[in-house]
BALOBA-1460 file (C-alpha; in Angstrom, 3 decimals):
// residues 115
<rec num="1" residu="x" x="52.578" y="-20.694" z="32.445"/>
<rec num="2" residu="x" x="48.337" y="-20.859" z="33.137"/>
<rec num="3" residu="x" x="46.149" y="-19.638" z="30.166"/>
<rec num="4" residu="x" x="44.511" y="-16.192" z="31.213"/>
<rec num="5" residu="x" x="41.235" y="-17.374" z="30.647"/>
<rec num="6" residu="x" x="41.383" y="-20.148" z="33.241"/>
<rec num="7" residu="x" x="41.149" y="-17.263" z="35.780"/>
<rec num="8" residu="x" x="37.841" y="-15.976" z="34.686"/>
<rec num="9" residu="x" x="34.620" y="-16.920" z="36.386"/>
<rec num="10" residu="x" x="31.467" y="-17.634" z="34.270"/>
<rec num="11" residu="x" x="27.882" y="-16.979" z="35.763"/>
<rec num="12" residu="x" x="26.577" y="-19.487" z="33.347"/>
<rec num="13" residu="x" x="24.273" y="-17.387" z="31.463"/>
<rec num="14" residu="x" x="24.894" y="-17.199" z="27.490"/>
<rec num="15" residu="x" x="25.029" y="-13.873" z="25.988"/>
<rec num="16" residu="x" x="21.758" y="-12.536" z="24.529"/>
<rec num="17" residu="x" x="21.328" y="-12.605" z="20.879"/>
<rec num="18" residu="x" x="19.970" y="-9.345" z="19.136"/>
<rec num="19" residu="x" x="17.164" y="-9.681" z="16.858"/>
<rec num="20" residu="x" x="16.713" y="-7.463" z="13.762"/>
<rec num="21" residu="x" x="13.422" y="-5.278" z="13.809"/>
<rec num="22" residu="x" x="11.129" y="-6.021" z="10.821"/>
<rec num="23" residu="x" x="9.960" y="-3.254" z="8.509"/>
<rec num="24" residu="x" x="6.535" y="-2.490" z="10.236"/>
<rec num="25" residu="x" x="8.166" y="-2.483" z="13.644"/>
<rec num="26" residu="x" x="11.203" y="0.238" z="12.349"/>
<rec num="27" residu="x" x="7.980" y="1.881" z="11.021"/>
<rec num="28" residu="x" x="6.361" y="2.266" z="14.423"/>
<rec num="29" residu="x" x="8.952" y="3.104" z="16.064"/>
<rec num="30" residu="x" x="9.920" y="5.791" z="13.873"/>
<rec num="31" residu="x" x="6.228" y="7.375" z="13.966"/>
<rec num="32" residu="x" x="6.323" y="10.997" z="15.232"/>
<rec num="33" residu="x" x="9.810" y="11.303" z="14.574"/>
<rec num="34" residu="x" x="10.884" y="14.422" z="12.576"/>
<rec num="35" residu="x" x="12.810" y="12.368" z="9.781"/>
<rec num="36" residu="x" x="9.989" y="9.701" z="9.776"/>
<rec num="37" residu="x" x="9.411" y="10.168" z="6.126"/>
<rec num="38" residu="x" x="12.967" y="9.734" z="5.242"/>
<rec num="39" residu="x" x="13.165" y="6.672" z="7.291"/>
<rec num="40" residu="x" x="9.890" y="5.081" z="5.486"/>
<rec num="41" residu="x" x="11.283" y="6.073" z="2.074"/>
<rec num="42" residu="x" x="14.475" y="4.025" z="3.240"/>
<rec num="43" residu="x" x="12.683" y="1.124" z="4.466"/>
<rec num="44" residu="x" x="10.245" y="0.899" z="1.689"/>
<rec num="45" residu="x" x="12.839" y="1.342" z="-1.142"/>
<rec num="46" residu="x" x="15.812" y="0.008" z="0.000"/>
<rec num="47" residu="x" x="17.831" y="3.134" z="-1.487"/>
<rec num="48" residu="x" x="21.618" y="3.597" z="-0.105"/>
<rec num="49" residu="x" x="22.199" y="5.978" z="2.366"/>
<rec num="50" residu="x" x="24.028" y="8.607" z="0.034"/>
<rec num="51" residu="x" x="21.401" y="8.290" z="-2.441"/>
<rec num="52" residu="x" x="18.668" y="8.955" z="0.017"/>
<rec num="53" residu="x" x="20.503" y="12.063" z="1.560"/>
<rec num="54" residu="x" x="21.205" y="13.293" z="-2.179"/>
<rec num="55" residu="x" x="17.733" y="13.635" z="-3.341"/>
<rec num="56" residu="x" x="15.830" y="16.903" z="-3.604"/>
<rec num="57" residu="x" x="12.219" y="18.133" z="-3.658"/>
<rec num="58" residu="x" x="12.469" y="18.215" z="-7.405"/>
<rec num="59" residu="x" x="13.646" y="14.620" z="-7.956"/>
<rec num="60" residu="x" x="10.329" y="13.776" z="-6.247"/>
<rec num="61" residu="x" x="7.296" y="13.887" z="-8.602"/>
<rec num="62" residu="x" x="4.577" y="13.023" z="-6.154"/>
<rec num="63" residu="x" x="1.785" y="13.328" z="-8.507"/>
<rec num="64" residu="x" x="3.149" y="10.103" z="-9.824"/>
<rec num="65" residu="x" x="4.647" y="8.519" z="-7.217"/>
<rec num="66" residu="x" x="8.083" y="8.377" z="-8.295"/>
<rec num="67" residu="x" x="11.827" y="9.442" z="-7.030"/>
<rec num="68" residu="x" x="14.711" y="10.028" z="-9.726"/>
<rec num="69" residu="x" x="17.560" y="8.878" z="-8.279"/>
<rec num="70" residu="x" x="20.369" y="11.754" z="-9.942"/>
<rec num="71" residu="x" x="22.964" y="12.462" z="-7.023"/>
<rec num="72" residu="x" x="24.179" y="11.316" z="-4.236"/>
<rec num="73" residu="x" x="25.774" y="13.015" z="-0.825"/>
<rec num="74" residu="x" x="29.298" y="12.054" z="-0.028"/>
<rec num="75" residu="x" x="31.747" y="12.944" z="2.357"/>
<rec num="76" residu="x" x="34.607" y="13.870" z="0.809"/>
<rec num="77" residu="x" x="38.373" y="14.534" z="1.923"/>
<rec num="78" residu="x" x="38.807" y="17.926" z="0.484"/>
<rec num="79" residu="x" x="35.647" y="19.227" z="0.746"/>
<rec num="80" residu="x" x="33.390" y="17.628" z="3.822"/>
<rec num="81" residu="x" x="30.015" y="16.636" z="2.517"/>
<rec num="82" residu="x" x="29.741" y="17.288" z="-1.228"/>
<rec num="83" residu="x" x="26.744" y="16.748" z="-3.387"/>
<rec num="84" residu="x" x="27.996" y="14.367" z="-6.366"/>
<rec num="85" residu="x" x="26.629" y="12.672" z="-9.775"/>
<rec num="86" residu="x" x="25.959" y="9.148" z="-8.750"/>
<rec num="87" residu="x" x="28.869" y="6.923" z="-9.607"/>
<rec num="88" residu="x" x="27.839" y="5.211" z="-12.720"/>
<rec num="89" residu="x" x="25.139" y="6.190" z="-15.477"/>
<rec num="90" residu="x" x="23.541" y="2.702" z="-14.543"/>
<rec num="91" residu="x" x="22.771" y="4.016" z="-11.129"/>
<rec num="92" residu="x" x="20.932" y="6.863" z="-12.216"/>
<rec num="93" residu="x" x="17.446" y="5.536" z="-12.053"/>
<rec num="94" residu="x" x="13.639" y="6.290" z="-11.385"/>
<rec num="95" residu="x" x="12.044" y="4.228" z="-9.082"/>
<rec num="96" residu="x" x="8.606" y="3.670" z="-7.950"/>
<rec num="97" residu="x" x="7.177" y="4.973" z="-4.387"/>
<rec num="98" residu="x" x="4.299" y="3.543" z="-2.651"/>
<rec num="99" residu="x" x="1.319" y="5.372" z="-1.594"/>
<rec num="100" residu="x" x="2.169" y="5.287" z="2.132"/>
<rec num="101" residu="x" x="5.803" y="6.910" z="1.027"/>
<rec num="102" residu="x" x="3.753" y="9.682" z="-1.132"/>
<rec num="103" residu="x" x="1.372" y="10.486" z="2.032"/>
<rec num="104" residu="x" x="4.636" y="10.188" z="4.173"/>
<rec num="105" residu="x" x="6.789" y="12.842" z="2.053"/>
<rec num="106" residu="x" x="3.678" y="15.300" z="1.311"/>
<rec num="107" residu="x" x="3.184" y="15.708" z="4.957"/>
<rec num="108" residu="x" x="6.781" y="16.204" z="5.467"/>
<rec num="109" residu="x" x="6.732" y="18.757" z="2.619"/>
<rec num="110" residu="x" x="4.083" y="20.496" z="4.642"/>
<rec num="111" residu="x" x="5.579" y="20.507" z="8.000"/>
<rec num="112" residu="x" x="8.972" y="21.822" z="6.351"/>
<rec num="113" residu="x" x="6.780" y="24.751" z="4.621"/>
<rec num="114" residu="x" x="5.283" y="25.747" z="7.861"/>
<rec num="115" residu="x" x="8.950" y="25.879" z="9.319"/>
């Protein structure tokens, strides 16, 4: 019995390898997007998806440039999306925000208030 791979014709081209985008490239691509502030916060802080989506405006102190991580947004079997406390006490923390994050968040909050 012949191998199935023996009948495959290759065109001689190797598959292209993908390249990860850098943070500046990602930030540039997000410019103008409705959620650009969220993308910038993710890239500059390294917060997990559930932590990012669990943030509320009262968790952000834009005057002092900090964010308090207190809860996460998680999909559950029983109730769909639910806001839960962080899994461990050590997951609750306060992180510093860069000046550009604070500017993006202020702009986003102003746009959200207008909407």
